C-alpha positions in Angstrom: 159.1 -50.2 -90.9 157.7 -47.5 -88.6 158.2 -49.7 -85.7 162.0 -49.7 -86.8 162.1 -46.0 -86.8 160.4 -45.6 -83.5 162.8 -48.1 -81.8 165.7 -46.3 -83.2 164.4 -42.7 -82.2 163.8 -44.2 -78.6 167.1 -45.5 -78.4 168.7 -42.3 -79.6 166.6 -40.5 -76.9 167.9 -42.8 -74.3 171.5 -42.2 -75.4 170.9 -38.3 -75.3 169.3 -38.6 -71.4 172.2 -40.6 -70.9 174.7 -38.0 -71.9 173.0 -35.2 -70.1 173.3 -37.4 -67.1 176.5 -37.7 -67.1 177.4 -34.4 -68.1 175.1 -32.8 -65.4 174.3 -35.5 -62.9 177.2 -34.6 -60.6 176.2 -31.1 -60.5 172.6 -31.6 -60.0 173.3 -34.2 -57.2 175.8 -31.6 -55.7 173.2 -28.8 -55.5 170.7 -31.3 -53.9 173.3 -32.2 -51.5 174.1 -28.7 -50.8 170.2 -27.8 -50.2 169.5 -30.8 -47.9 172.8 -29.8 -45.9 171.7 -26.0 -45.7 168.3 -26.5 -44.5 169.4 -29.4 -41.8 172.4 -26.9 -40.9 169.9 -23.8 -40.4 167.4 -26.0 -38.7 170.2 -27.2 -36.2 171.1 -23.7 -35.7 167.7 -22.7 -34.8 167.5 -25.5 -32.2 171.0 -24.7 -30.9 169.9 -21.1 -30.5 166.5 -21.9 -28.7 168.4 -24.1 -26.4 170.7 -21.4 -25.8 167.9 -19.1 -25.1 166.1 -21.3 -22.8 169.1 -21.6 -20.9 169.8 -18.1 -20.6 166.4 -17.5 -19.6 166.6 -20.0 -16.8 169.8 -18.6 -15.4 168.5 -15.2 -15.7 165.1 -16.1 -13.8 167.9 -18.1 -11.1 169.7 -14.8 -10.8 166.6 -12.7 -10.2 165.5 -15.1 -7.5 169.1 -15.0 -5.9 168.3 -11.2 -5.7 164.9 -11.2 -4.5 166.0 -13.7 -1.6 168.7 -11.1 -0.9 171.9 -13.1 -2.0 173.1 -10.3 -3.7 176.7 -11.7 -4.2 175.7 -14.9 -5.8 173.0 -12.9 -7.7 175.8 -10.6 -9.4 178.1 -13.6 -10.4 175.4 -15.5 -12.2 174.5 -11.8 -14.0 178.3 -11.6 -14.8 178.4 -15.2 -16.1 175.3 -14.5 -18.4 176.8 -11.2 -19.5 179.9 -12.8 -20.8 178.6 -16.1 -21.9 174.9 -15.7 -22.9 172.7 -14.5 -25.9 173.0 -11.0 -26.8 169.7 -10.0 -25.3 169.8 -11.7 -22.1 173.9 -10.6 -21.9 172.4 -7.0 -21.8 169.7 -7.6 -19.5 172.6 -9.2 -17.1 174.6 -6.1 -17.6 171.5 -3.6 -16.5 170.8 -5.9 -13.6 174.4 -5.8 -12.6 174.4 -2.0 -12.9 171.6 -1.7 -10.8 173.2 -3.6 -8.2 176.4 -1.7 -8.3 174.4 1.8 -7.6 172.4 0.3 -4.6 175.6 -0.8 -3.3 177.2 2.9 -3.8 179.3 2.2 -6.7 178.1 4.5 -9.3 181.4 4.6 -11.2 181.2 0.7 -11.7 177.4 1.2 -12.3 178.1 4.0 -15.1 180.5 1.6 -16.8 178.1 -1.4 -16.9 175.4 0.7 -18.3 177.8 2.0 -20.9 178.7 -1.9 -21.7 174.9 -2.4 -22.0 174.2 0.5 -24.2 177.0 -0.9 -26.5 175.7 -4.4 -26.3 172.2 -3.9 -26.8 170.4 -5.0 -30.1 167.4 -3.1 -29.3 167.5 0.8 -29.7 164.9 1.6 -26.5 167.2 -0.5 -24.1 170.3 1.2 -25.5 168.9 4.6 -25.1 167.9 3.5 -21.6 171.3 2.3 -20.7 173.0 5.3 -22.0 170.6 7.5 -20.0 171.4 5.6 -16.6 175.1 5.9 -17.4 174.7 9.5 -17.4 172.5 9.5 -14.2 175.2 7.1 -12.5 177.8 9.6 -13.2 176.1 12.7 -12.6 177.9 13.6 -9.4 181.2 13.6 -11.3 180.2 14.9 -14.7 180.1 18.3 -15.6 176.9 19.7 -17.6 178.9 19.9 -20.8 180.2 16.4 -20.1 176.4 15.4 -19.6 175.7 17.4 -22.8 178.1 15.7 -25.2 177.1 12.2 -23.6 173.3 12.8 -24.0 173.4 14.6 -27.4 172.4 11.3 -29.0 169.3 11.2 -27.2 168.4 14.9 -27.2 169.4 15.5 -30.8 167.4 12.1 -32.0 164.3 12.6 -30.3 164.4 9.8 -28.2 162.1 8.8 -25.8 164.7 10.0 -23.3 165.1 13.4 -24.8 163.3 15.1 -22.1 164.7 13.5 -19.2 168.2 14.3 -20.7 167.6 17.9 -20.9 166.3 18.1 -17.4 169.3 16.2 -16.3 171.7 18.6 -18.2 169.5 21.4 -16.8 170.2 20.0 -13.1 174.1 19.9 -13.7 173.9 23.4 -15.1 171.9 24.6 -12.2 174.3 23.1 -10.0 177.2 25.0 -11.5 175.3 28.2 -11.5 175.3 28.3 -15.2 172.0 30.2 -15.2 171.2 30.8 -18.8 171.9 27.0 -19.7 169.9 25.7 -16.9 167.0 28.3 -17.8 167.3 27.2 -21.6 166.9 23.6 -20.8 164.2 23.9 -18.2 162.2 26.1 -20.4 162.2 23.4 -23.1 161.2 21.0 -20.8 158.5 23.0 -19.5 156.8 24.1 -22.8 157.2 20.5 -24.3 153.8 19.1 -25.0 155.3 15.6 -24.4 156.4 16.2 -20.8 154.5 14.8 -17.9 152.9 17.0 -15.2 155.5 15.8 -12.8 158.4 17.1 -15.3 156.7 20.1 -15.9 156.3 20.6 -12.0 159.9 20.0 -11.4 160.8 22.3 -14.4 158.9 25.1 -12.6 160.3 24.4 -9.4 163.9 24.9 -10.9 162.9 28.0 -12.9 161.5 29.4 -9.5 165.2 28.7 -8.1 166.8 30.5 -11.2 164.4 33.5 -10.8 165.4 33.6 -7.2 169.0 33.1 -7.1 170.4 34.4 -10.6 172.0 37.6 -10.3 170.2 40.7 -12.2 171.9 41.6 -15.5 172.3 45.5 -15.1 170.7 47.5 -18.0 172.9 48.4 -20.9 173.8 52.2 -20.5 173.3 54.6 -23.7 176.6 54.2 -25.6 176.0 57.7 -27.0 176.1 59.6 -23.8 177.8 59.1 -20.5 176.5 60.1 -17.0 179.1 62.8 -16.7 177.7 64.3 -20.1 174.1 64.0 -18.9 174.9 66.1 -15.9 177.0 68.8 -17.6 180.2 67.7 -16.1 183.7 68.2 -17.7 185.3 65.0 -18.5 188.9 66.5 -17.8 190.6 69.3 -15.5 191.7 70.8 -18.6 188.2 71.0 -19.8 187.1 72.3 -16.7 189.5 75.1 -16.4 188.4 76.2 -19.8 184.7 76.2 -18.7 185.7 78.4 -15.9 188.0 81.1 -17.8 184.9 81.5 -20.7 183.4 84.9 -20.2 179.8 84.5 -19.3 177.1 85.4 -21.9 175.3 88.7 -21.2 171.6 88.5 -20.7 169.5 90.3 -23.2 167.6 93.1 -21.7 164.1 93.9 -22.2 163.6 97.6 -23.0 
């Protein structure tokens, strides 16, 4: 009798399992397939990324070899192709190399444009700051000190590794424009900074010497309460002078 109940219970259990499998089986199977597809897709994407990085690395090395050999035009074309098609990191490096070639050829305007593009595309903060600073250096001859201050403010205010170099560049532009107070402010900051190198401090000292020699001396402010005429006893107007002449002279006291 017990065996009959056991068999019935076993059949009921199988029936429940069958019902659960019918209800949830497709969902479980779909989830398993999705996980497998996701893992396979991620591995495939990683493999593709690695292939792209390897190809970009080889292309960047080839461009560098052309540059070293003096084939600057071919090198620039290879860098340009890498900048437009390569991964973000290698594209940024290619733009920096292009900008360097433009500066060497004397095209500072193109160099500044390429540096700015590299700053916008770089995924690395340090390289982004470097590109922004180099863009300012390339455009130094055509930018005012105010323009440079505006462009370099993110580096100065954020305490970037290029903060002092940026201040020095702004100070140099102010010195060129004979804006003595602005130049003095920037160079004094550099000179007193504990993070400044000795070479940077030396340049700041030289700039301060130029400012001390060339800046016009400021006239001392006169006492607002007394004019030179008052101090000398001179009448301010002709009417006051006539009144002073007509006034009777005071008699001196005699000593008996």
